[in-house]
Each structure stands twice: as structure tokens, then as C-alpha cells.
C-alpha positions as CSV (number, residue, x, y, z in Angstrom):
1,M,-211.0,-86.5,-138.0
2,K,-210.5,-85.0,-134.5
3,I,-211.3,-81.3,-134.1
4,T,-207.7,-80.7,-132.8
5,T,-206.4,-82.2,-136.1
6,I,-208.6,-79.9,-138.1
7,I,-207.5,-76.9,-136.1
8,S,-203.8,-77.8,-136.6
9,I,-204.3,-78.1,-140.4
10,I,-206.1,-74.7,-140.5
11,A,-203.3,-73.1,-138.5
12,I,-200.6,-74.5,-140.8
13,L,-202.5,-73.3,-143.8
14,S,-202.8,-69.8,-142.2
15,L,-199.1,-69.8,-141.6
16,F,-198.5,-70.5,-145.3
17,I,-201.0,-67.8,-146.3
18,T,-200.1,-65.0,-143.9
19,D,-196.4,-65.4,-144.4
20,K,-196.6,-66.4,-148.1
21,L,-194.7,-69.5,-147.3
22,S,-194.1,-72.7,-149.3
23,A,-193.8,-76.2,-148.0
24,A,-190.1,-75.9,-148.4
25,T,-189.9,-73.2,-145.7
26,I,-191.5,-75.5,-143.0
27,P,-189.2,-78.6,-142.9
28,Q,-190.8,-80.1,-139.7
29,I,-194.1,-80.0,-137.8
30,S,-195.0,-81.7,-134.5
31,G,-198.3,-82.2,-132.7
32,G,-198.7,-82.3,-129.0
33,G,-201.9,-83.2,-127.1
34,Y,-203.7,-79.9,-127.9
35,H,-201.0,-77.8,-129.5
36,S,-198.8,-77.8,-132.6
37,L,-195.3,-76.7,-133.5
38,A,-193.8,-75.7,-136.8
39,L,-190.1,-75.3,-137.5
40,K,-189.3,-72.8,-140.2
41,S,-186.3,-73.1,-142.4
42,D,-184.9,-69.9,-140.8
43,G,-184.5,-71.8,-137.5
44,T,-187.4,-70.2,-135.7
45,V,-190.2,-72.2,-134.1
46,W,-193.9,-71.3,-134.3
47,A,-196.7,-72.7,-132.1
48,W,-200.4,-72.6,-131.6
49,G,-203.3,-74.3,-129.7
50,R,-204.0,-74.9,-126.1
51,N,-201.5,-73.4,-123.7
52,N,-202.6,-74.1,-120.1
53,F,-199.0,-75.1,-119.1
54,G,-197.0,-72.8,-121.3
55,Q,-196.4,-75.4,-124.0
56,I,-196.7,-72.7,-126.7
57,G,-193.7,-70.9,-125.3
58,I,-194.9,-67.3,-125.5
59,G,-194.4,-66.3,-121.9
60,K,-198.0,-66.5,-120.8
61,R,-200.7,-69.2,-120.7
62,S,-203.2,-67.8,-123.2
63,K,-204.2,-70.1,-126.0
64,R,-203.6,-69.2,-129.6
65,N,-205.6,-70.1,-132.7
66,T,-203.0,-68.9,-135.1
67,P,-199.2,-69.5,-135.2
68,V,-197.0,-67.3,-133.0
69,Q,-193.3,-67.4,-132.7
70,V,-191.8,-69.1,-129.6
71,K,-189.9,-66.6,-127.5
72,N,-186.1,-66.5,-127.2
73,L,-185.5,-69.5,-129.5
74,K,-183.4,-69.3,-132.7
75,D,-181.1,-71.6,-134.7
76,V,-183.3,-74.6,-134.1
77,A,-182.6,-77.8,-136.1
78,A,-185.4,-80.1,-134.9
79,I,-188.6,-80.0,-132.8
80,A,-190.7,-82.4,-130.8
81,S,-193.9,-82.1,-128.7
82,K,-196.1,-84.3,-126.7
83,T,-199.2,-83.9,-124.6
84,W,-198.3,-80.9,-122.5
85,H,-194.7,-79.9,-123.3
86,S,-192.5,-79.0,-126.3
87,M,-188.9,-79.5,-127.2
88,A,-186.3,-77.9,-129.6
89,L,-182.9,-79.2,-130.6
90,K,-180.6,-76.3,-131.5
91,S,-177.9,-76.7,-134.2
92,D,-175.3,-76.4,-131.4
93,G,-176.5,-79.7,-129.9
94,T,-178.3,-78.2,-126.9
95,V,-181.9,-79.1,-126.0
96,W,-184.5,-76.5,-125.0
97,T,-187.9,-77.4,-123.4
98,W,-191.0,-75.7,-122.2
99,G,-194.5,-76.4,-120.9
100,R,-195.6,-78.8,-118.1
101,N,-192.9,-80.1,-115.8
102,N,-194.8,-82.1,-113.1
103,Y,-192.4,-85.1,-113.5
104,G,-189.2,-83.2,-114.4
105,Q,-189.7,-83.7,-118.1
106,I,-188.4,-80.2,-118.8
107,G,-185.0,-81.2,-117.5
108,D,-184.0,-78.0,-115.7
109,G,-183.7,-79.5,-112.3
110,T,-187.1,-78.3,-111.1
111,F,-190.7,-79.3,-111.2
112,M,-191.9,-75.8,-112.3
113,N,-193.9,-75.4,-115.5
114,R,-192.0,-73.2,-118.0
115,K,-193.8,-70.7,-120.2
116,T,-190.7,-70.0,-122.3
117,P,-187.9,-72.3,-123.5
118,V,-185.2,-73.3,-120.9
119,Q,-182.0,-75.2,-121.7
120,V,-181.9,-78.8,-120.4
121,K,-179.1,-79.1,-117.8
122,D,-175.9,-81.0,-118.5
123,L,-177.0,-82.2,-121.9
124,T,-174.8,-81.4,-125.0
125,D,-173.9,-83.1,-128.3
126,V,-177.5,-84.1,-128.9
127,V,-178.4,-85.4,-132.4
128,A,-182.1,-86.3,-132.0
129,I,-185.0,-85.6,-129.6
130,A,-188.5,-87.1,-128.9
131,G,-191.2,-86.3,-126.4
132,G,-193.1,-88.8,-124.4
133,Y,-196.4,-88.5,-122.4
134,L,-194.6,-87.2,-119.3
135,H,-191.0,-87.5,-120.3
136,S,-188.5,-86.3,-122.8
137,L,-185.8,-88.2,-124.7
138,A,-182.5,-87.1,-126.2
139,L,-180.0,-89.1,-128.3
140,T,-176.4,-87.9,-128.0
141,G,-173.8,-88.6,-130.6
142,C,-170.3,-89.0,-129.2
143,P,-167.8,-90.1,-131.9
144,R,-165.1,-90.9,-129.4
145,I,-167.2,-93.4,-127.5
146,Q,-168.3,-95.0,-130.8
147,I,-164.8,-95.2,-132.0
148,S,-163.5,-96.7,-128.7
149,L,-166.3,-99.3,-128.7
150,N,-165.5,-100.2,-132.3
151,L,-161.8,-100.7,-131.5
152,A,-162.6,-102.8,-128.4
153,I,-164.8,-105.0,-130.5
154,K,-162.2,-105.4,-133.2
155,K,-159.5,-106.4,-130.7
156,R,-161.8,-109.0,-129.2
157,V,-162.6,-110.4,-132.6
158,N,-158.9,-110.5,-133.5
159,R,-158.1,-112.4,-130.2
160,L,-160.8,-115.0,-131.1
161,R,-159.2,-115.6,-134.5
162,L,-155.8,-116.5,-133.0
């Protein structure tokens, strides 16, 4: 077992113990390269571990060995993290990212690392997120497009039957 895995397990246990939490209050966890995230059922995100690019989201680059709440982030529905950056999907369908941004993976139109969450530009109606090594992914759900595609397929099938 890697030392970072052991540290993450200990940090999760400390979150349970210090806040008297049960597994039901942490619906999702995510592990980055050297940091971890936990989504609490109240919509807040907690992070710990290495923080050299701001991937913990606390406004500075100091590492943490116990969970701390990510700044300025509430009403979160899902989280994702990868090597050096972190992501949050809010219940309103917007995506927020922070950490390393050397390839634009934060999605704010810059290449500047972010030590606190920033909203991804021009991205709404997101239903799922995932982090890659140096990229971020978001799946949008647009019922109108889905419906129009389904209608187009049905029309084509009906023409073939004639």
C-alpha cells in the first residue's frame, strides 16, 4: 500500500472522528496525485494532502495533513480530482476547478494556477465531471438536443419503412 493511500485513509478517519460523522454524511471521495477530496452531504468539500499548486483550494499553497474545507464552495453535487487539480460540480450544473493550470485544465481562459475554486467559463447544464492527468472533462445534459436527435432518427426509420 502506498504511503499516500495510507495518509488518505487516516485523514478520512480523522474527518469521521473529529466531526462525529458517519459514512452516510460523506457520499463521495476522490483521490488526486497527492491530495484527497471528500464531499459532505451538506454540499461542502473538504481536502487534504500536498498543495503545491493550490489543489486543496484553501487560498494558499501549504500542505494539510487533516481535512480542511475548500474555500467559497457550497451546494456541491459531485467532485473529481486528478494529479494536480480538483473539480466540483454544483447542483446548478456549473463546474468549479482549482489547482494546476499549465495546460488550461482549469477552464477559466488562463494558464494561471488557482488556489481557490473558479467557475469554468461558458459551461452550464453539466451532469457529470472527471479529471484527467492534465485535462478536465464535463458531460452536459441537454434534453432538447436529445429529443431532436431522437425525432430525427424516428423520421429516418419511418421513411425506410415506406
